[in-house]
C-alpha positions in Angstrom: 36.9 -76.9 -8.9 40.4 -76.3 -7.8 41.6 -74.8 -4.5 42.4 -71.4 -6.0 38.8 -70.9 -7.2 37.4 -72.1 -3.9 39.7 -69.7 -2.0 38.3 -66.8 -4.0 34.6 -67.8 -3.9 34.5 -68.7 -0.2 35.1 -65.1 1.1 32.6 -63.7 -1.4 30.0 -66.3 -0.2 30.6 -65.3 3.4 30.2 -61.6 2.6 27.0 -62.3 0.7 25.6 -64.3 3.6 26.2 -61.6 6.1 24.4 -58.9 4.2 23.4 -55.6 5.8 21.8 -55.5 9.2 18.5 -53.8 9.2 18.7 -50.2 10.4 17.5 -49.6 13.9 14.0 -48.0 13.9 14.2 -44.4 15.0 12.6 -43.8 18.4 9.9 -41.1 17.9 10.7 -38.1 20.0 7.9 -36.4 21.9 8.0 -32.8 21.0 6.2 -30.5 23.4 4.8 -27.6 21.5 4.6 -24.3 23.4 1.2 -23.0 24.4 0.2 -20.1 22.3 0.9 -16.8 24.0 -2.0 -14.5 24.6 -0.5 -11.3 23.0 -2.3 -8.5 21.3 -1.7 -7.8 17.6 1.3 -5.8 16.6 0.5 -2.1 16.7 0.4 -0.2 13.5 -0.2 3.5 12.6 -4.0 3.2 12.9 -3.8 1.5 16.3 -1.4 4.1 17.7 -3.7 6.9 16.4 -6.7 5.3 18.1 -4.9 4.7 21.4 -3.4 8.2 21.5 -6.8 9.8 20.7 -8.7 7.8 23.3 -6.0 8.4 26.0 -5.2 12.1 25.5 -8.4 14.2 25.2 -7.8 17.5 23.5 -4.5 16.7 21.9 -3.9 17.3 18.2 -4.6 14.2 16.1 -1.7 12.0 15.2 -0.8 12.5 11.5 1.9 9.9 11.1 3.3 7.1 13.4 5.7 4.2 13.3 6.1 1.6 16.1 8.8 -0.9 16.6 8.7 -3.9 18.9 11.7 -6.0 20.1 11.1 -9.7 19.8 9.2 -11.0 22.8 8.9 -7.6 24.4 5.8 -6.3 26.1 6.7 -2.7 25.3 6.6 -1.0 21.9 8.5 2.2 21.0 6.7 4.6 18.8 7.6 7.8 17.0 4.8 10.1 15.8 3.9 13.5 14.4 0.9 15.6 15.4 -1.5 17.8 13.4 0.0 19.0 10.0 3.5 17.8 11.0 4.7 15.1 8.6 7.9 14.5 10.6 7.9 12.1 13.6 9.3 14.5 16.3 7.6 12.9 19.3 8.2 9.6 21.1 6.0 7.4 23.2 5.8 3.8 24.3 2.9 1.4 24.3 2.6 -1.4 26.8 0.4 -4.5 26.9 -2.8 -3.9 29.0 -3.6 -5.9 32.1 -5.6 -8.7 30.3 -3.1 -8.9 27.4 -5.7 -8.0 24.8 -4.6 -4.5 23.7 -2.2 -1.6 24.2 -2.0 1.4 26.5 0.2 4.4 26.5 3.1 4.0 28.9 3.3 7.0 31.3 0.1 8.4 29.7 -0.2 11.3 32.1 3.2 12.7 31.1 2.7 12.1 27.4 -0.7 13.9 27.5 0.6 16.8 29.6 3.6 17.2 27.1 1.1 17.7 24.3 -1.3 20.0 26.2 -4.0 17.4 26.6 -5.8 15.9 29.6 -5.7 12.2 30.5 -9.0 10.5 29.6 -10.9 8.7 32.3 -10.4 5.0 32.1 
């Protein structure tokens, strides 16, 4: 072997001897999962019809309803029609009840009075 070959082989041998260092093991992160919130199901047309009928005695039945809830909000805005009306001309809000298991009409006395009904005894 001459010196030129040794000069070329020596750096390659040193690189091969070093190799790659083993990658550091990732430290497992402890992820805290949020506790499930005790919230009632999203209100739909059938639920609004039931809540309105149970709250306002003597009111015309709800014919059509649509409710919208902002993310994380405890209040739902609803538009609805009464009797034979197919248009949603009326507005009301639903709020989560005290034990967070269902919905109540917000300002129920005013909503019932507006539609010529009496507030049902709770």
